[in-house]
N, C-alpha and C positions, 0 to 999 in steps of 0.2 A: 405799716401802711394800711390805709383804708381800702377795702375792696368793695367796689360798687356792685349792687345787685339789682335785679329787676323783679318787681313784685306786682301782683294783680290789684286792680281797684274794684271794678264792678263788671258784671256781665254785659253791660250796655255801654260802658265808657271806654276811653282810651287807656291802654295799660299804663301803670304808674311806675316810676323808677324811685328807688330808695337806696341807701348805702349800708354796707356791712363790712366786716373784717374777716380775714382768714390768712394766717401766715403761710399755710401750705399752698394755698392758691396763689399767693403773691409771687412766689418763685416761678410757678408755671406761667403766670401772666407776663412776667418780665421776659421769659424766654420766648413766649409766643409773640411778643411785640416786635421781634426782630424781623425785618423783611423789606418791604417796598415803602418805607416811611416817607410820607409827604408826596407820594407820586399819584395816589389814587384819589379820585373825587367821589365823595359819598353825598347824596342828597336825601333829606329827611322829609317825610310827610307824616306828621303827628298832629292830632287834633289838640292835644294838650301842650301848652308852651313849656311847662315844667319838664315834661318828658323830652321835648326837643332840646332843652337846655342841658339836661343830664346826658342825653345821647351824645351831644357835641363834646361834653366834658370827657366822656368815656373814650371817644374816638380821636380827639385831638391830643397831641399834635401828630399822631401817627399818620393821619389821613387828612386830606382837604375835605372839610365838612361844611355844607351849606343847606339852607332851607330850600326844599324842593319847590319847583314851579312847573306848571304844565308846559311852558315854553322850553324848559330844560329837557323835559321828556321828549317833546317833539323833535328837538335838535339832537338828542342823544348825547348831550353835553354832561355826561356823568359816567362813572364806572360801576356804581351800586346804588340802588334805591332802598331805603328802609321806610316801611309804612305800617300804620295801624289799620284796623278794619274799616273805620269810617272813611278814612282818606282813600283806601284802596278802591272803594266802589266808584269813586270819581276818576280814578286813574286807569281803570281797566282798558277802556277803548283806546286811550292814547298809547298804552304799552303794547297792545296788540298791533296797532298801526306801525309803531316804531320797529318792532321785531320783524314784521313782514317786510318793511322797506329795507332794513339793514341786515337781513339774514345773510350769512350765518354768524355775524357778530353777536355775541351774547351781551344782553343788558339785564343783569340779574336783579331780582327783587326779593327782599327778605320781609316777610310778614311777621310783625310782633303783635301777639294777641294773648288773651287769657284763655285758660282751659275752658272756661264757661262759654266763651264766644266762638270756639272752634266750630260748633254746630251751625253757626251762622255763615260760615264761609262756603259759598255756593260752588258748584262745579265750574261755573263760568269764571269765578274769581281765581280758582286754582289754576286756570290756564295761564295766568301771568305770574303766579307765585313760584319761585324756585326753591325756597326753603321757608320753614315755619319755625319760629321761636316762641314756645309756650312759656308764659311768665306765671309764677316767679321762676327765674333762672339765674345762675351765677354769671358774674361779669365775664369770667374767662370763657364760659360757653358762648356768650354773646359775641366776644371778640373772635373766637374761633370760627363761629358761623360766618361772620363778616369776612374773615381772611379766606375761608374756603371758597366763598362766592367770588371774591376778588381774584383769586387764582384761576377760577374757571373763566372769568372775564379776560384776564391777561392771556390765558392759553388760546382763547378764541381769536384774539387780535394777532397773536403771534402766528397762529395757523394761517390766518388770512394773508399776513405779510409774506409767509413762506410760499403759499400757493401763487400769489401774484409774482413773486420773484421767479418761481419755477416757470410760470407762463412766459414772462418777459425774456428769460434766458434759455428757454427750451430750444434745442436744435430742431424741434418739430414745429411746423406751421400750425397755428391754432386760430380758429374762427368761432365767434359766437354770433349766431344768426337768429333773428326773429322774423319769420316770413321770408322776405327777400332782403330785409334790411340788415346790414352788418352793424353789430353792436360793439364788437371788439376784434381786432386782428393783431397778433403779436409781431414783434419786429422781424422774426425769421421769415414769416410768410410775406410780410409787406416788402421787405428788401428783395426777396426772391422775385417778386412781381414788379420790382422797380417802383414801388410806392413808398410814401412816407406814412409810417404806422398811424399817427393820429388822424390823418386825412382820409383814411379808409372808413372810419366810423361814420355811419349814416349813408354810405354808398350802397347801391344794389349789388348783391353778391353775383348776380348774373353777368355783371360787367367784367368780372375776373375770369369767367369760365369761357372756354372755347365755344363759339356758336354751335358747333355740331354736337357738343356734349352737354348743353344746358338742360335738355329734357332728361337725360340720364342722371344728371346731378340732382335735379329736384325730385325725380323718382326715388333716388337713393335716400334723400333726406326724409321723404314721406314714409318710405317702406322700412326704414331702420327701426328696430324694436324700441319701444318707449320704456326706457329703464335708466337707472342711475349709473350703470356700468358701461364701459367701452366693450360691448359684447356683440356688436353687429358685425357681420362679415364685411371685409373691406371692399370698397368700390374704387375703381380707377377712372379718373376724369382728367382731361387736359385743361390746364389753366394757360392763360396768355401772359407771358413775361416779356421783358425787353429783348431777349435773345430768341424769341419764338415760343414754341409749344413747351409746356412743362407738364409732364405726366405726374399726377399726384395720386397716391394711394390713400383713400379716405377712411377714417373711422369716425363713427357718429354716435352721440349719446343725447338723450333727452334731459333737459334741465328746466327747472322752474324759476322764473324771475318775477317776484312780486305777484305770484299767482298766474302769470302768463307762461305759456310754453315757448321754449327756445331750444335751439339745437347747438350743441357743442361739437365742432368738427375739428379733428386732428388730421393734418395733411402731411404726408411724407413724399418727398420728391423721389420718384422711381424712374426718371427719364433714362438714366444710364442703364438700368436693368432692362428696360424695354428695348434698348438698342444693342445690347451686348449679349453674348452667349451666356448660358447658365453658369458655366465654370468660371468665366471671367467675372461675372457678377458676384459670385461667391467670394472670390479673392478681393474684389473691390470693397465689399461690405466689411471684410476683415480689416482692410486698411482704414476705412472710415472710423471703425471702432478705436483703432490705435490713435488716429488723429484727434479723436475726442479727448483721449487721455493727455495728448500733447497740448491740446487747447487749454486744458485746465492748468497745466504748467505755465503756459504763456500768459494766461490770465493772472495767475498768482504772481508771476514775475513782473508783469506790467504794473500791478498794484503795489508790490512790495516796496519799491524805492520811495514813492511818495508817502506811503503809509508809515514807513519807518522814520522818515523825516518828521512827520507829525508827532510820532511817539517820542522822538528825541527832544522836541520842544516841550512836550508835556512832562516828560521825565525830568528835564533840566529844572523847570520851575518847581516841581515837586521836591527835588533835592535841595533847591534853594530854601524852600520853606523849612525843611528839616535842619539845614545848617544854621538858618537864622534864628529859629525859635526853639530848636531842640525837640527830641522825640517825645518828651513828657508833656509838652504843651498841646493845646487843642489844634493850633495851626500846624504844629509838627506832625500830629497824628493825621491830619488831612494830607500833608505832604507825603507821609508814608503810604497812605492809601493810594495816592496818585502814582507813586513810584511802583507799588505792587501791581496796580492795574495795568500800567505801561508794560511791565515785565510779562504779564500774562498775555497781553495783546501781541507783544513781540514774539512770544513762543508760538502763538497761534499762526502768525505769519510764517514763521520758520517751518511749521508743520505743513502748511499749504505748499510751500516751495518744495519741501521734501516729497510730498505726495505727487507733485507734478514733475518730480525728478529734476528740479531746478536748483537744488542745493545739495552739496555733499553731506553725508551722514556725519553726525557728531556723537562719538561714543562716550558713555559715562556708565557708572555702575548702576544697574537697575535691579530692583526687587521684583521678581515675577509675581509674588504674592500681592504686593502693593499695587502693581499694575493691573492685575485682574480685579482686585477689590474696587479700585477706582473706576473701572469700566463696567462694573456689575449693573448699575442702573441703566446705563445706555444699552447694554446688551439685552437686558430684560425687555426694554421697550422695543428693540429691534425684533425680538422673537415673538412678541405679542402675548396676549393673555392665555392662548390655547396651548402654549409650549412652556414647560417649566424649565428654569435654569438652576442648576446645582453647582456649587463651588466646593471642590475638595482640595484644600490647600495644605501644603507640607508644613509640618511642625518646625522643621529647620528650613529657614527661608532660602530658596534658591536665588543666587545672585548671578547676573551675567553682565558683561560689558557690551553695550549696544546703544542704538538710537531708539529712544522711547517711542517716537511717532511711528517708526517703521514696525516695531514689535506690536504696537497697538493696531496698526493696519493689518498685520498678519492675523492677529486674533479676530478682528472684525470680519475679515474675509472668510475665515474658517467657520465662524458662527453663522454668517449669512448662508454659507453653503449648507450647514447643518439645518438651518431653518427651512431652506427649500426642500431638503430631503425629508424632513419630518412632516411639514405642511399641517395637516389637520390633527393637532394634538400629539403629545409625546414629550420627550425629555432631552435636554442638552446638558452635558456635564463638562466642566472645565477643571482640570486637575494639574497640580504642580507637584514636583518631587525633586529631591536632591539624591542622585545616585552615586555610588562609589565607582561605577564603571558602566560602559554601554552594554545593553542586553546583547546576547549572541546574535539575535536576529538582525541587528543593524550594525554590529561591530565591523562587518566586512565592507560596509558602504564607504566609511571614512573613519579615519582615526581621530578621536577626540580624547585628549588626556584627561584623566580623572581629577577632580570630581566632575559629574555631568549634571546640568540643570535640565529638567524636563517640564514641558508644558503640552498638555493634550486637550483636544476638544472631541467629545464623543456624542453621538446622537443615536436615537432609536428609530431612525428612518428606514427607507426602503433598501438601503445598501447599494453598493456599486458592483456590477457584474465583473468577474475576474478578467474578462476579455478587454475591459475598458480601463483597468487600473494602471496600465503602462502609459496611457495617453492623458490622464487627468491633469498633468502638469504642463501639457503643451499649450502654448499661447493660442487663444481663440477656440480651443476645444471645449465644447459644452454639450451636455445631453438635454439641456432645457429647451423648451419650445422657443419659437421666434419671439423676439422682444423681451426675453427673460434672461438677462445677463449678457456679458460680453465675452465670456470664456477666458477672461484674464485673471479672475480672482485667485485661483490656486497657483497659477504661474507667478503671480506677484508674491504669494506666500513663499514659494520655492526660491525666488530670487532674493527675498529679504533674508531668509534663513541661511542661504548660501553665503551671502555677503557677511553674515555674522559668524561664519565658520561652523555652521551647524548642519544638522541632518533632518530631513523630513521623512517620516515613515507613515504609512497608511495601512490600516487593517479594515476589512469590510466583509460582511456576509449579507447576501441578498435576503431581504425580509427581516434582518436583525439589526442592522445599523452599521455605522462607520466610525472609526477613531483615527484622527490625525494627531500624530505625536511629533513634537519638535524637540530636538536635543541640541543643547548649546554647551560650549565650554563654561564651566562655573568659575567664578572668581570670589575672592574674599573681599569684605567691605573695607575700604581704606579708612584708617583711623585718624591719621593726622593730616594727610594731604588735602582732603576735602574740607578741612576746617581751617586751613591756613588763611583763607580770605576773611574769616569771621573776626579776626583780631583787629586792633587799632593799627592804623598806618603809622609807621615810625618817621615818615618824611612829610614835611609840610612846606608849601611854597614860601619864598621870601622875595616876592616882587619880580620874579623872572618875567621877561617879556615874551608873550606868545603871539605869533602872527596867525590869526584865525581866518581861513579862506573858505567861505561857504556862500553859495548864491541864494539859498533860501533864507529870507530875512528872519523869519521866526526862529529857525534853527540856529542861525548865527547869533541873534540877540540873546536867545536863551542860554546857549553855550557860553557866550561871552560873560553874561551875568554870573553864571555858575563859577567860571574860572576866576572872575574878579572877587567874588565872595570867598573863594578859597585862598586868595592872596596873590594871584598872578596879576601882571599888567598885560592888557590885551589890546592888540591893534587888529581892527576888523577890515576884511576885504571881501567884496561881493563878486569879484571876477579876477581872472588871471592878470589882466592889465592893471587893475587897482593894486593887486598884491605886489606886482613888480615895482610900482611907485613907492609903496610903503617900504619894501625891502631895500630899495636904493636909499631912501631917506633915513631909515633906521639901521643902516649897515653897521654891524658890530654890536648893536644893542639887543638884537633878537636872539633869544635863547633857544626857541623851538618853533617849528612851523607845523600847524595842523590844517590839512587841506582836504576838501571833498574830492573824490575821484573824478566826478563829472562837473565841469564848469561851463558856463555859457559861452566862453570865448576860448576854450581849449581844454586840454587834459590836465587834471590835477597831478597825475603821475609824471607827465613831462615837466610840469612846472616845478615840482619839488626836486626833480633830478637837476633842473637848471640851477636852482638855488644851491644844491649840493656841489655842483661843479665850481660855483663861485666861492662857497665856504664849505669845504669838505667835512669839517668837524661839526657842522650845524645839524642837530637832530631834527628829523622830519617824521611826521606821522600822517597816514592817509585814513580817511573815513568814508564809508559808503552805506547807504540804505540797502543797496542790492547791486552786486556786480553782475551785469547781465551777459557778459561774454566770457567764455572760458579762457580765451586768449588773453584778455585783459587781466584776469585773475592770475594766470601763469606769469604774466609780465611783472606783476606786483610781487609775487612770491620770489621770482628770480632776482629782483632788485634788492631783496632783503629789507624793504621798507615795511615797518609795522602797519597792519591794516586793522582799524577798529570798525566793527559792525554796528550800525545804528539800530536801535537806540543804545548808545553807549552809556555806561554808568559813570558817576563821579569817581568811584573807586578805580574803575578801569583807566580813566583818564589820568588820575593822580599816580597810579602804579606805573603805567608805561612812561609818563613824563618823568617820574622820579628815576626810573631805570636809565632812560636816555640821558638825562641831565647829569646823572652821576657818572656815567661812562664818559660824557664829554668833559667833565671836570678832571677825570683821571688822566686824560690824554695830555 
C-alpha cells in the first residue's frame, strides 16, 4: 500500500504533499481509520490546488471533505478546518467571531506549514490555531492530528447537549437574565409560575417577582460575586405563581454571553420550609429525595414501552437482512450490526428500569474481574485527574450469580463515596479475590458457603468516625453538606448486596481512609448451559399460520415479515376486534396466536384467554415492551401464558413457537 506523506516546498509557499510507502505505518494507519467514518465535515483552505487535491485524497472517504469558504466559517457549517499560512491570515477574524458567538462549541483549526514558515506565525494567528502540523510529516501523523481535533469537537458538542438536557430536566428552576430581560427559563421554573417556557424569553424578570421583593431581588443579583461558580450566599425571594406566593431560595452566578455580562440564577422552591417547623421540613426534604428516585423509575417506565417497540421493529429488519443475505455478505453484516445495536439499546433500557426499581433483577453468572475492568474508564473519569485509580484483580477470577446493572451500581456508589472522602488528591483501589471462606471478622454476620467472592473499594481519604459507622447504611443519612448527595448511596449498596445474598463490611480510620468490602457466594462458570443457544435450531417452520396481534404498525409489519421469511403464514390484526374477525374466519387453521399485552380496544391477556376457551389446545404467546403494573404481570404469570419481552429475537420466537407447536402436536 502507498503511504502518503507531507513534505515542504519553500519558506514562502504553501506546503506541498507527495507520496511514499511504509509497511509498518500501513497497519497503524488502517487501525487509526476506524471511528466516525463519514460523519465529520472537514473544510480545506490551501493556496495550492495540488495540496487540496491530495488532502482530499488522504481524508476521503473517512470524512466529508470540501473546499472551505468564508461563508462556511461564518455559519459554523464544519467540524474541522485545515489551513496553510497564507489562507490563515484571511480567516483569522472570521474564526474569532465564530468562536465568540458559538462558545463553548469548539471549531478546531489545524495549521499545516513548513518548519521554515513557523517563525512567520504571529501571536494573533496562534489565537485561532488549535494544533500545528509541521511538514514534512507522515500521513499517519496527519490523520492522527485530524482525529484528535475531531474528537475534541465531538466532545464539546456532546457536553453542550448534556448541559442543555440537564437544564431542561433539572428539578431546579433556572433563569438566565441580562439586565431585566429573561434570556432563558427552564420548564421547571416556568410551570411553577404557570407560564409556558418559550413565552418567558424576552419578558422582564421583575414581572415574575413579588412587588415587595423586587428591590431585594435586584440587589441580590447585583451584589452576588462575579465568578464562574455558584458560590454566592443564597437569597430568598417571593415569586408570583398561579396559587399565590412562591418562596424561592436563589443562587446566582456571573456568566459571559458573547462578551456581555449575564446572570445565571438557580431557584429552589422553599415555600413549604418557610411555613413548616424545622423538624417537619427535614422529614419533608427526605421524602422529596426519595420521590426523585421514584421519578427516575417512572420516567424510565414511561419511555420503555415505546422504546422497546421501536427496537423490535429495528431488530426484526436486521434479522431479515441476516436471513435473506447471510452473515458473510455485506448486507448481512449490516443486519448483524443492526441486531447488535438493538440488543445493546435493549440492555440500556433494562438497566434504567432496574435503577428506577421498575424491573425485577435478572441473575446470570458474572465475572467480577471483567465487570471492574469494563468500568475502569468510567470510574477514572468520575474520580477526576487528581485522584488515582488502582485495580488489584484476583488471578483466579471470582464469579457470582447476580444482576450486572445492580453490581455496577453498587461499585459506582462506593467509588463516588470514596471520591468525596478523598477530594483533593489521593488514591482509590478496587480489589477482587476468591476466598476459601469468610474472614472471622464477618463470619458472624451471615453464613455464606465457600468459596466466597470478594470485591472491595478502598480510599486514602479522611475516614469515618467510629461513632458514625453504625449509621452509614441508613437511608438519607449523610455527613456531606447541603446539596451534596442524597444520603441514599450506601443504603442502595447495602440493599443490592443483601438481595444477592452477600455481606457488606466497612473498615475505617480517621485520617487514614476507608475500605468497603462486599462478600458474595461464589459460583462456577457454567460450561454447557450458557452455550446451548449458540447451536443451530433443529426445528423449522412448515407454513404454520400465526395470528399476529399488534397495534403498532411498524412492529407488526416487521415481525410479520420476519415470520414470513422464516416460513410461517401470518395473519395480521391491529386490534382485538380485528383479531376476533380473523380468528372466526380462520377457525381451525390458526396454529398459534402472538398478541401484544396492551391493545387499543382491550387487553391482550383477556383476548388470548378468550381464544383459549374456544380452542383449549391453541398455543398462545404474549409480548410486551414493558408491563407497567405488578398486578398485570402476576396475572400473566398465574395464567401460564408465555411472555416475550420486546425487543424479542428471531431465535426466541422460533424456540418458543417450536416448543408450543410440538406440545400441541403431541396432544
